[in-house]
All heavy atoms as an XYZ file, in Angstrom:
817
protein
N       0.792     -1.185      0.011
C      -0.020      0.005      0.001
C       0.859      1.245      0.005
O       1.833      1.282      0.730
C      -0.872     -0.038      1.209
C      -1.688      1.209      1.443
S      -2.678      1.392      2.951
C      -3.820      0.101      2.750
N       0.537      2.248     -0.825
C       1.328      3.435     -0.868
C       0.786      4.413      0.198
O      -0.292      4.221      0.786
C       1.155      4.145     -2.264
O      -0.163      4.541     -2.438
C       1.633      3.224     -3.397
N       1.576      5.446      0.417
C       1.181      6.470      1.387
C      -0.012      7.186      0.927
O      -0.872      7.601      1.746
C       2.341      7.443      1.655
C       3.412      6.868      2.512
C       4.466      7.882      2.815
C       5.590      7.254      3.708
N       6.528      8.248      4.169
N      -0.191      7.375     -0.361
C      -1.399      7.983     -0.939
C      -2.642      7.178     -0.599
O      -3.641      7.780     -0.224
C      -1.238      8.145     -2.433
C      -2.392      8.895     -3.099
C      -2.252      9.001     -4.562
O      -1.163      9.452     -5.046
O      -3.246      8.833     -5.270
N      -2.588      5.888     -0.855
C      -3.705      5.004     -0.568
C      -4.001      5.016      0.932
O      -5.156      5.092      1.327
C      -3.409      3.565     -1.008
C      -3.338      3.439     -2.500
C      -2.683      2.118     -2.945
O      -1.926      1.499     -2.164
O      -2.978      1.734     -4.089
N      -3.016      4.984      1.766
C      -3.251      5.029      3.209
C      -3.818      6.414      3.574
O      -4.699      6.455      4.460
C      -1.889      4.848      3.913
N      -3.374      7.487      2.979
C      -3.892      8.809      3.235
C      -5.424      8.866      3.033
O      -6.192      9.399      3.767
C      -3.153      9.898      2.476
C      -3.700     11.253      2.626
C      -3.443     12.004      3.789
C      -4.508     11.837      1.680
C      -3.922     13.271      3.932
C      -5.071     13.122      1.788
C      -4.741     13.869      2.959
N      -5.832      8.359      1.856
C      -7.264      8.269      1.509
C      -8.059      7.573      2.500
O      -9.163      7.911      2.912
C      -7.415      7.757      0.169
C      -6.976      8.594     -1.017
C      -6.993      7.812     -2.328
C      -7.714      9.880     -1.148
N      -7.459      6.485      3.141
C      -8.153      5.775      4.203
C      -8.137      6.544      5.476
O      -9.086      6.478      6.262
C      -7.424      4.358      4.445
C      -7.746      3.443      3.366
O      -8.901      3.342      2.884
N      -6.746      2.738      2.867
N      -7.161      7.286      5.785
C      -7.057      8.111      6.963
C      -8.087      9.296      6.930
O      -8.760      9.513      7.966
C      -5.652      8.712      7.177
C      -5.633      9.825      8.218
C      -4.666      7.588      7.558
N      -8.270      9.887      5.771
C      -9.168     10.993      5.659
C     -10.625     10.515      5.904
O     -11.394     11.163      6.531
C      -9.033     11.674      4.311
C     -10.194     12.657      4.040
C      -7.726     12.338      4.171
N     -10.890      9.307      5.483
C     -12.207      8.593      5.600
C     -13.381      9.445      5.076
O     -14.453      9.367      5.578
C     -12.437      8.349      7.103
C     -11.564      7.372      7.709
C     -11.867      7.058      9.150
O     -12.669      7.595      9.811
N     -11.059      6.135      9.699
N     -13.160     10.137      4.067
C     -14.198     10.879      3.335
C     -14.065     10.476      1.894
O     -13.059     10.711      1.234
C     -14.062     12.442      3.456
C     -15.151     13.093      2.681
C     -14.125     12.786      4.934
N     -15.082      9.871      1.300
C     -15.052      9.296      0.022
C     -14.836     10.278     -1.148
O     -14.519      9.901     -2.250
N     -14.977     11.606     -0.868
C     -14.926     12.609     -1.923
C     -13.562     13.146     -2.210
O     -13.440     14.051     -2.984
C     -15.900     13.693     -1.636
O     -15.572     14.345     -0.452
N     -12.509     12.605     -1.580
C     -11.165     13.141     -1.815
C     -10.539     12.312     -2.943
O     -10.420     11.087     -2.822
C     -10.266     13.004     -0.563
C      -8.852     13.462     -0.819
C     -10.906     13.829      0.575
N     -10.267     12.966     -4.003
C      -9.760     12.218     -5.181
C      -8.180     12.125     -5.066
O      -7.565     12.735     -4.189
C     -10.131     12.880     -6.496
C      -9.724     14.289     -6.660
O      -8.743     14.735     -5.990
O     -10.325     15.005     -7.489
N      -7.554     11.397     -6.011
C      -6.141     11.223     -5.928
C      -5.338     12.488     -6.068
O      -4.329     12.707     -5.395
C      -5.742     10.237     -7.037
C      -6.175      8.854     -6.795
C      -5.773      7.862     -7.867
O      -4.857      8.228     -8.656
O      -6.328      6.705     -7.925
N      -5.746     13.398     -6.983
C      -4.991     14.646     -7.175
C      -5.074     15.531     -5.929
O      -4.135     16.220     -5.564
C      -5.501     15.445     -8.416
O      -6.881     15.813     -8.235
N      -6.201     15.560     -5.222
C      -6.284     16.316     -3.990
C      -5.436     15.715     -2.969
O      -4.750     16.427     -2.173
C      -7.803     16.340     -3.468
O      -8.592     16.941     -4.552
C      -7.949     17.169     -2.225
N      -5.454     14.360     -2.881
C      -4.588     13.650     -1.880
C      -3.115     13.979     -2.135
O      -2.353     14.273     -1.233
C      -4.830     12.142     -1.940
N      -2.728     13.925     -3.405
C      -1.287     14.226     -3.769
C      -0.926     15.657     -3.415
O       0.147     15.932     -2.899
C      -1.113     14.053     -5.284
C      -1.195     12.625     -5.662
C      -1.171     12.432     -7.182
O      -1.064     13.419     -7.969
N      -1.272     11.170     -7.690
N      -1.900     16.600     -3.588
C      -1.661     18.018     -3.224
C      -1.314     18.190     -1.757
O      -0.336     18.845     -1.419
C      -2.850     18.871     -3.534
C      -2.842     20.315     -3.187
C      -1.947     21.097     -4.069
C      -4.267     20.914     -3.142
N      -2.138     17.597     -0.915
C      -1.883     17.684      0.546
C      -0.695     16.907      1.000
O       0.006     17.324      1.921
C      -3.150     17.312      1.352
C      -4.216     18.373      1.241
C      -5.249     18.274      0.339
C      -4.129     19.481      1.986
C      -6.205     19.277      0.238
C      -5.014     20.521      1.907
C      -6.071     20.436      0.989
O      -6.961     21.467      0.847
N      -0.423     15.768      0.421
C       0.771     15.015      0.707
C       2.055     15.808      0.350
O       3.008     15.940      1.138
C       0.794     13.698      0.033
C      -0.266     12.605      0.578
C      -0.379     11.479     -0.414
C       0.163     12.174      1.998
N       2.049     16.371     -0.832
C       3.230     17.133     -1.264
C       3.459     18.376     -0.342
O       4.534     18.731     -0.059
C       3.129     17.590     -2.707
C       3.269     16.490     -3.745
C       2.999     16.950     -5.150
C       4.728     15.882     -3.637
N       2.327     19.030      0.031
C       2.392     20.180      0.918
C       2.974     19.787      2.265
O       3.644     20.685      2.926
C       1.033     20.839      1.097
N       2.910     18.587      2.670
C       3.497     18.038      3.872
C       4.812     17.309      3.710
O       5.304     16.634      4.588
C       2.508     17.134      4.612
O       1.392     17.749      5.021
N       5.354     17.466      2.487
C       6.676     16.835      2.125
C       6.619     15.322      2.271
O       7.555     14.715      2.715
C       7.809     17.397      2.938
C       8.078     18.843      2.633
O       7.997     19.301      1.520
N       8.275     19.657      3.698
N       5.428     14.744      1.877
C       5.327     13.294      1.834
C       5.158     12.876      0.369
O       4.283     13.392     -0.356
C       4.027     12.881      2.668
C       4.111     13.425      4.104
C       3.842     11.390      2.552
C       2.850     13.262      4.854
N       5.955     11.863     -0.038
C       5.833     11.265     -1.347
C       4.785     10.200     -1.294
O       4.945      9.160     -0.685
C       7.154     10.679     -1.829
C       7.063     10.127     -3.175
O       6.055      9.947     -3.754
N       8.314      9.911     -3.784
N       3.610     10.443     -1.973
C       2.515      9.574     -1.969
C       2.737      8.234     -2.571
O       2.058      7.261     -2.361
N       3.805      8.121     -3.425
C       4.145      6.842     -4.059
C       5.034      5.946     -3.191
O       5.271      4.780     -3.521
C       4.796      7.137     -5.437
C       3.921      7.904     -6.332
C       2.574      7.317     -6.513
O       2.344      6.053     -6.746
N       1.467      8.120     -6.358
N       5.598      6.514     -2.088
C       6.356      5.709     -1.170
C       5.491      4.656     -0.523
O       4.278      4.884     -0.370
C       7.038      6.548     -0.138
C       8.177      7.362     -0.605
O       8.633      7.195     -1.812
O       8.690      8.239      0.099
N       6.110      3.594     -0.150
C       5.421      2.490      0.549
C       5.051      2.992      1.948
O       5.820      3.562      2.661
C       6.313      1.255      0.621
C       5.684      0.058      1.125
C       4.626     -0.546      0.157
O       4.753     -0.239     -1.055
O       3.729     -1.258      0.627
N       3.774      2.695      2.369
C       3.330      3.007      3.689
C       3.916      2.052      4.646
O       3.831      0.853      4.519
C       1.848      2.998      3.760
C       1.296      3.203      5.144
C       1.441      4.400      5.779
C       0.607      2.208      5.788
C       0.943      4.607      7.023
C       0.069      2.404      7.059
C       0.235      3.630      7.730
O      -0.220      3.787      9.000
N       4.611      2.565      5.710
C       5.344      1.742      6.644
C       4.711      1.792      8.062
O       5.294      1.208      8.938
C       6.803      2.173      6.755
O       6.839      3.582      7.161
C       7.538      1.955      5.409
N       3.536      2.352      8.196
C       2.872      2.396      9.470
C       2.942      3.641     10.211
O       2.478      3.718     11.358
N       3.521      4.736      9.697
C       3.605      5.985     10.370
C       2.211      6.744     10.238
O       2.019      7.635      9.382
C       4.694      6.912      9.832
C       4.969      8.140     10.610
O       4.199      8.373     11.595
O       5.886      8.903     10.264
N       1.259      6.360     11.006
C      -0.056      6.894     10.922
C      -0.160      8.331     11.334
O      -0.832      9.106     10.716
C      -1.004      6.109     11.886
C      -2.493      6.332     11.720
C      -3.005      6.124     10.352
C      -3.211      5.530     12.798
N       0.675      8.843     12.330
C       0.718     10.172     12.767
C       1.041     11.112     11.588
O       0.381     12.187     11.466
C       1.675     10.321     13.866
N       2.011     10.801     10.796
C       2.388     11.623      9.652
C       1.238     11.875      8.704
O       0.892     13.008      8.307
C       3.497     10.875      8.892
C       3.859     11.518      7.568
C       4.842     10.665      6.819
O       4.586      9.495      6.570
O       5.911     11.243      6.456
N       0.420     10.860      8.434
C      -0.741     10.951      7.512
C      -1.933     11.698      8.259
O      -2.629     12.422      7.577
C      -1.117      9.560      7.012
C      -0.061      8.874      6.159
C      -0.540      7.558      5.686
C       0.327      9.751      4.962
N      -2.098     11.349      9.452
C      -3.230     12.003     10.185
C      -3.035     13.563     10.306
O      -3.944     14.281     10.143
C      -3.443     11.414     11.567
C      -3.995     10.000     11.558
C      -4.299      9.374     12.853
O      -3.541      9.739     13.823
O      -5.141      8.569     13.043
N      -1.802     13.936     10.548
C      -1.475     15.385     10.617
C      -1.743     16.043      9.254
O      -2.188     17.195      9.187
C      -0.020     15.622     11.124
C       0.131     15.314     12.555
C       1.577     15.437     12.969
C       1.822     14.930     14.352
N       3.236     14.991     14.759
N      -1.363     15.303      8.194
C      -1.537     15.869      6.809
C      -2.985     15.913      6.496
O      -3.440     16.712      5.679
C      -0.788     14.894      5.949
S      -0.920     15.301      4.187
N      -3.851     15.111      7.140
C      -5.242     15.083      6.841
C      -6.030     16.257      7.388
O      -7.120     16.659      6.868
C      -5.892     13.800      7.338
N      -5.511     16.855      8.393
C      -6.178     18.037      9.067
C      -6.505     19.093      8.111
O      -7.691     19.530      7.956
C      -5.437     18.506     10.335
C      -5.527     17.400     11.389
C      -5.999     19.797     10.839
C      -4.679     17.627     12.628
N      -5.567     19.673      7.342
C      -5.878     20.746      6.401
C      -6.782     20.281      5.261
O      -7.613     21.056      4.734
C      -4.546     21.246      5.897
C      -3.542     20.279      6.219
C      -4.061     19.537      7.408
N      -6.702     19.042      4.878
C      -7.480     18.443      3.850
C      -8.966     18.455      4.276
O      -9.861     18.888      3.574
C      -7.026     17.094      3.504
S      -8.029     16.322      2.193
N      -9.216     18.009      5.516
C     -10.562     17.943      6.119
C     -11.152     19.380      6.213
O     -12.287     19.606      6.044
C     -10.540     17.172      7.446
C     -10.355     15.708      7.281
C     -10.061     15.109      8.638
C     -11.512     15.018      6.699
N     -10.206     20.335      6.655
C     -10.686     21.729      6.762
C     -11.207     22.260      5.502
O     -12.230     22.906      5.425
C      -9.528     22.549      7.288
C      -9.160     22.481      8.758
C      -8.076     23.411      9.196
O      -6.936     23.145      8.703
N      -8.369     24.407      9.916
N     -10.543     21.937      4.407
C     -10.902     22.434      3.131
C     -12.276     21.841      2.702
O     -13.066     22.445      1.909
C      -9.863     22.155      2.053
O      -9.811     20.745      1.756
N     -12.567     20.626      3.134
C     -13.827     19.983      2.769
C     -15.032     20.553      3.470
O     -16.197     20.432      2.995
C     -13.806     18.489      3.109
C     -12.772     17.659      2.286
C     -12.775     16.212      2.834
C     -13.134     17.640      0.817
N     -14.809     21.332      4.532
C     -15.899     21.952      5.249
C     -16.549     23.119      4.484
O     -17.707     23.421      4.730
C     -15.411     22.405      6.633
C     -15.194     21.390      7.694
C     -14.632     22.075      8.965
C     -16.412     20.628      8.003
N     -15.753     23.683      3.513
C     -16.300     24.812      2.865
C     -17.220     24.553      1.723
O     -18.050     25.382      1.329
C     -15.148     25.641      2.278
O     -14.357     24.886      1.334
C     -14.169     26.145      3.350
N     -17.217     23.310      1.253
C     -18.135     22.878      0.190
C     -18.963     21.731      0.602
O     -18.406     20.663      0.888
C     -17.262     22.466     -1.120
C     -18.223     22.064     -2.181
C     -16.399     23.591     -1.554
N     -20.272     21.928      0.719
C     -21.149     20.828      1.233
C     -21.614     19.931      0.147
O     -22.047     18.818      0.361
C     -22.339     21.409      2.001
O     -23.077     22.209      1.148
C     -21.859     22.146      3.216
N     -21.584     20.344     -1.127
C     -22.010     19.509     -2.213
C     -21.323     20.043     -3.478
O     -20.896     21.113     -3.647
C     -23.512     19.556     -2.383
O     -23.980     20.770     -2.799
N     -21.239     19.056     -4.432
C     -20.621     19.354     -5.806
C     -21.508     18.749     -6.864
O     -22.091     17.669     -6.605
C     -19.236     18.788     -5.929
C     -18.210     19.466     -5.000
C     -16.839     18.803     -5.199
O     -16.671     17.578     -5.110
N     -15.833     19.597     -5.464
N     -21.528     19.353     -7.973
C     -22.268     18.662     -9.111
C     -21.594     19.119    -10.433
O     -21.039     20.218    -10.558
C     -23.736     19.038     -9.149
O     -23.919     20.425     -9.296
N     -21.598     18.176    -11.387
C     -21.136     18.393    -12.703
C     -21.911     17.559    -13.634
O     -21.873     16.317    -13.593
C     -19.633     18.103    -12.714
C     -18.958     18.427    -14.091
C     -17.461     18.156    -14.032
O     -16.765     18.452    -13.042
O     -16.939     17.589    -15.022
N     -22.677     18.207    -14.572
C     -23.516     17.466    -15.369
C     -24.518     16.655    -14.712
O     -25.207     17.238    -13.823
N     -24.654     15.406    -14.922
C     -25.567     14.533    -14.204
C     -24.982     14.001    -12.874
O     -25.774     13.306    -12.106
C     -26.061     13.364    -15.117
O     -24.935     12.587    -15.405
N     -23.725     14.245    -12.608
C     -23.110     13.731    -11.376
C     -23.262     14.762    -10.260
O     -23.047     15.942    -10.468
C     -21.634     13.494    -11.628
C     -20.814     13.170    -10.478
C     -20.656     11.960     -9.917
C     -20.054     14.050     -9.704
N     -19.813     11.991     -8.832
C     -19.490     13.270     -8.632
C     -19.825     15.420     -9.690
C     -18.606     13.894     -7.709
C     -18.985     15.974     -8.754
C     -18.344     15.198     -7.767
N     -23.568     14.274     -9.099
C     -23.590     15.199     -7.909
C     -23.187     14.374     -6.705
O     -23.345     13.168     -6.678
C     -25.013     15.810     -7.727
O     -25.960     14.767     -7.410
N     -22.735     15.104     -5.726
C     -22.228     14.507     -4.541
C     -22.423     15.443     -3.329
O     -22.245     16.582     -3.441
C     -20.711     14.199     -4.644
C     -20.036     13.726     -3.398
C     -18.562     13.525     -3.620
O     -17.895     14.532     -3.835
O     -18.079     12.389     -3.635
N     -22.995     14.894     -2.277
C     -23.199     15.708     -1.055
C     -22.237     15.210      0.028
O     -21.856     14.033      0.056
N     -21.901     16.053      0.933
C     -20.998     15.660      2.044
C     -21.731     15.820      3.352
O     -22.481     16.731      3.581
C     -19.737     16.519      2.081
C     -18.891     16.348      0.865
C     -17.577     17.088      1.044
N     -16.718     16.832     -0.134
C     -16.365     17.790     -0.968
N     -16.698     19.043     -0.790
N     -15.604     17.459     -2.009
N     -21.426     14.934      4.281
C     -21.856     15.003      5.682
C     -20.919     15.982      6.443
O     -19.896     15.497      6.914
C     -21.900     13.636      6.264
C     -22.434     13.683      7.724
O     -22.540     14.736      8.324
N     -22.744     12.534      8.204
N     -21.267     17.242      6.559
C     -20.371     18.238      7.143
C     -20.193     17.872      8.630
O     -19.050     18.040      9.172
C     -21.014     19.602      7.005
C     -20.131     20.616      7.815
C     -21.044     20.002      5.549
N     -21.199     17.357      9.333
C     -21.072     17.002     10.709
C     -20.053     15.866     10.914
O     -19.204     15.879     11.760
C     -22.387     16.667     11.320
C     -22.401     16.646     12.811
C     -21.979     17.917     13.463
O     -22.304     19.034     12.952
O     -21.299     17.817     14.497
N     -20.094     14.918      9.976
C     -19.147     13.813     10.014
C     -17.684     14.255      9.754
O     -16.760     13.853     10.424
N     -17.539     15.202      8.885
C     -16.197     15.772      8.572
C     -15.692     16.555      9.843
O     -14.612     16.448     10.201
C     -16.245     16.705      7.324
C     -16.602     15.882      6.090
C     -14.880     17.416      7.182
C     -16.820     16.696      4.866
N     -16.545     17.336     10.429
C     -16.207     18.082     11.627
C     -15.774     17.131     12.792
O     -14.808     17.415     13.419
C     -17.398     18.944     12.147
C     -17.562     20.212     11.517
C     -18.741     20.982     12.137
C     -19.014     22.226     11.449
N     -20.084     22.933     12.028
N     -16.512     16.021     12.975
C     -16.172     15.076     14.034
C     -14.808     14.423     13.754
O     -14.004     14.342     14.686
C     -17.280     13.989     14.146
C     -18.569     14.521     14.623
C     -18.463     15.257     15.971
O     -17.808     14.755     16.857
N     -19.062     16.466     16.034
N     -14.523     14.084     12.515
C     -13.232     13.504     12.179
C     -12.117     14.539     12.398
O     -11.059     14.243     12.971
C     -13.218     12.990     10.740
C     -11.966     12.388     10.258
C     -11.740     11.055     10.879
N     -10.521     10.416     10.405
C      -9.688      9.684     11.133
N      -9.941      9.481     12.403
N      -8.576      9.193     10.633
N     -12.336     15.728     11.995
C     -11.399     16.793     12.116
C     -11.148     17.167     13.594
O      -9.977     17.319     14.052
C     -11.920     18.086     11.412
C     -11.017     19.312     11.358
C      -9.650     18.952     10.725
C     -11.722     20.323     10.447
N     -12.229     17.205     14.415
C     -12.034     17.434     15.840
C     -11.280     16.301     16.520
O     -10.387     16.543     17.382
C     -13.401     17.585     16.518
C     -14.067     18.975     16.340
C     -15.470     18.908     16.875
C     -13.281     20.020     17.124
N     -11.503     15.085     16.107
C     -10.787     13.922     16.680
C      -9.299     14.101     16.397
O      -8.453     13.980     17.358
C     -11.266     12.592     16.072
C     -10.520     11.388     16.451
C     -11.267     10.658     17.552
C     -10.254     10.502     15.315
N      -8.888     14.373     15.200
C      -7.496     14.528     14.795
C      -6.917     15.802     15.472
O      -5.732     15.759     15.948
C      -7.302     14.599     13.317
C      -7.695     13.348     12.562
C      -7.574     13.524     11.065
C      -6.849     12.116     12.998
N      -7.679     16.866     15.518
C      -7.117     18.127     16.153
C      -6.828     17.887     17.641
O      -5.810     18.353     18.130
C      -8.050     19.287     15.933
N      -7.755     17.206     18.358
C      -7.503     16.893     19.741
C      -6.275     15.934     19.950
O      -5.539     16.131     20.826
C      -8.723     16.258     20.396
C      -9.874     17.210     20.596
C     -11.036     16.551     21.355
N     -12.126     17.420     21.408
C     -13.342     17.326     20.806
N     -13.535     16.214     20.050
N     -14.221     18.202     20.981
N      -6.236     14.957     19.059
C      -5.142     13.925     19.155
C      -3.770     14.637     19.012
O      -2.832     14.223     19.741
C      -5.351     12.914     18.067
C      -4.417     11.745     18.183
C      -4.747     10.698     17.188
C      -3.838      9.445     17.217
N      -4.201      8.421     16.270
N      -3.639     15.641     18.122
C      -2.347     16.233     17.841
C      -2.255     17.631     18.413
O      -1.321     18.372     18.095
C      -2.042     16.175     16.343
C      -1.918     14.760     15.908
C      -2.931     14.118     15.178
C      -0.830     13.979     16.289
C      -2.813     12.870     14.800
C      -0.720     12.642     15.898
C      -1.778     12.122     15.183
O      -1.647     10.750     14.804
N      -3.205     18.035     19.338
C      -3.094     19.344     19.964
C      -3.158     20.529     19.043
O      -2.456     21.557     19.281
N      -3.926     20.464     17.956
C      -4.060     21.583     17.035
C      -5.078     22.573     17.574
O      -6.307     22.458     17.316
C      -4.496     21.076     15.666
C      -4.373     22.151     14.574
O      -4.708     23.233     14.857
N      -3.965     21.713     13.387
N      -4.649     23.503     18.404
C      -5.498     24.443     19.076
C      -6.259     25.367     18.145
O      -7.387     25.704     18.397
C      -4.692     25.315     20.127
C      -4.122     24.497     21.251
C      -3.295     25.401     22.161
C      -2.710     24.481     23.261
N      -1.911     25.266     24.182
N      -5.652     25.706     17.040
C      -6.258     26.582     16.041
C      -7.584     25.978     15.533
O      -8.613     26.638     15.455
C      -5.330     26.848     14.901
C      -5.880     27.861     13.880
C      -4.864     28.154     12.814
O      -3.733     28.582     13.177
O      -5.173     27.905     11.664
N      -7.478     24.753     15.151
C      -8.659     23.995     14.671
C      -9.740     23.812     15.719
O     -10.921     23.963     15.530
C      -8.321     22.624     14.045
C      -9.492     21.858     13.662
C      -7.381     22.852     12.760
N      -9.255     23.445     16.977
C     -10.209     23.277     18.072
C     -10.947     24.561     18.366
O     -12.166     24.495     18.613
C      -9.446     22.767     19.323
C      -8.862     21.353     19.189
C      -7.980     21.049     20.475
C     -10.037     20.377     19.111
N     -10.240     25.676     18.339
C     -10.883     26.993     18.666
C     -11.881     27.328     17.551
O     -12.900     27.889     17.849
C      -9.901     28.099     18.834
C      -9.092     27.929     20.075
C      -7.907     28.914     20.125
O      -7.759     29.735     19.197
O      -7.161     28.880     21.129
N     -11.556     26.980     16.360
C     -12.406     27.267     15.209
C     -13.688     26.472     15.218
O     -14.790     26.952     14.918
C     -11.625     26.996     13.919
C     -12.413     27.310     12.636
C     -11.560     26.962     11.414
O     -10.354     27.231     11.405
O     -12.183     26.383     10.484
N     -13.638     25.186     15.658
C     -14.752     24.296     15.600
C     -15.519     24.101     16.851
O     -16.630     23.530     16.880
C     -14.356     23.012     15.048
C     -13.815     22.951     13.606
C     -13.346     21.544     13.213
C     -14.868     23.467     12.624
N     -14.961     24.478     17.981
C     -15.614     24.238     19.320
C     -16.209     25.521     19.791
O     -15.489     26.562     19.898
C     -14.532     23.719     20.295
O     -13.855     22.593     19.739
C     -15.224     23.359     21.603
N     -17.513     25.525     19.995
C     -18.105     26.746     20.521
C     -17.640     27.096     21.872
O     -17.361     26.197     22.754
C     -19.592     26.412     20.559
C     -19.723     24.919     20.481
C     -18.423     24.404     19.836
N     -17.413     28.346     22.197
C     -16.984     28.795     23.492
C     -18.024     29.621     24.105
O     -18.751     30.386     23.472
C     -15.626     29.589     23.353
O     -15.813     30.707     22.509
C     -14.513     28.770     22.855
N     -18.114     29.475     25.405
C     -19.051     30.276     26.149
C     -18.293     31.402     26.830
O     -17.344     31.159     27.598
C     -19.801     29.395     27.182
C     -20.553     28.352     26.461
C     -20.752     30.288     28.061
C     -21.193     27.323     27.363
N     -18.677     32.653     26.565
C     -17.991     33.726     27.151
C     -18.782     34.239     28.384
O     -20.015     34.219     28.385
C     -17.888     34.904     26.144
C     -17.000     34.580     24.990
C     -16.863     35.679     24.056
C     -15.987     35.293     22.922
N     -15.750     36.467     21.988
N     -18.054     34.518     29.444
C     -18.678     34.986     30.606
C     -19.168     36.422     30.469
O     -18.471     37.220     29.911
C     -17.710     34.887     31.786
C     -17.258     33.407     32.014
C     -16.360     33.414     33.185
N     -17.191     33.298     34.370
C     -16.746     33.407     35.626
N     -15.525     33.716     35.852
N     -17.583     33.264     36.618
N     -20.367     36.596     30.913
C     -20.892     38.001     30.826
C     -20.922     38.487     32.278
O     -21.440     37.878     33.204
C     -22.371     37.945     30.339
C     -22.299     37.367     28.880
C     -22.914     39.344     30.347
C     -23.665     37.176     28.290
N     -20.300     39.679     32.444
C     -20.324     40.281     33.750
C     -21.497     41.152     33.982
O     -22.041     41.808     33.052
C     -19.036     41.192     33.919
C     -17.797     40.434     33.930
C     -16.701     41.431     34.319
N     -15.520     40.666     34.576
C     -14.357     41.226     34.721
N     -14.212     42.493     34.626
N     -13.320     40.513     35.067
N     -22.072     40.987     35.115
C     -23.251     41.741     35.463
C     -22.759     43.059     36.166
O     -21.822     42.957     36.970
C     -24.185     40.983     36.423
C     -24.754     39.833     35.785
C     -25.762     39.180     36.692
C     -26.488     37.979     36.049
N     -27.338     37.347     36.950
N     -23.235     44.115     35.811
C     -22.819     45.446     36.352
C     -23.455     45.682     37.646
O     -24.351     45.629     38.175
C     -23.035     46.567     35.376
C     -22.262     46.333     34.156
C     -22.704     45.751     33.014
C     -20.857     46.589     33.974
N     -21.668     45.741     32.096
C     -20.549     46.283     32.651
C     -19.910     47.247     34.764
C     -19.179     46.424     32.165
C     -18.647     47.463     34.220
C     -18.314     47.070     32.972
């Protein structure tokens, strides 16, 4: 199994095509054609920006083909990886915060 194939399994969203996977792998200095040797953390960290980009488009269509995405499922996967690797920026973006209101 190549790192690209493993990456597509890590993302766990069926709408990521090979060219998109290659883009995110290259951005993380990972050669997608290399043999996957079990370094799951490397691929999971690479998946975080990929999943973030999927949140902006909830559906796509071209001609008679169309595809919808489960945004809540993508958010849950993204939150899981962000918590696992301490990505505070993503956690702050996706986790609602309650601000204290002072009474005068």
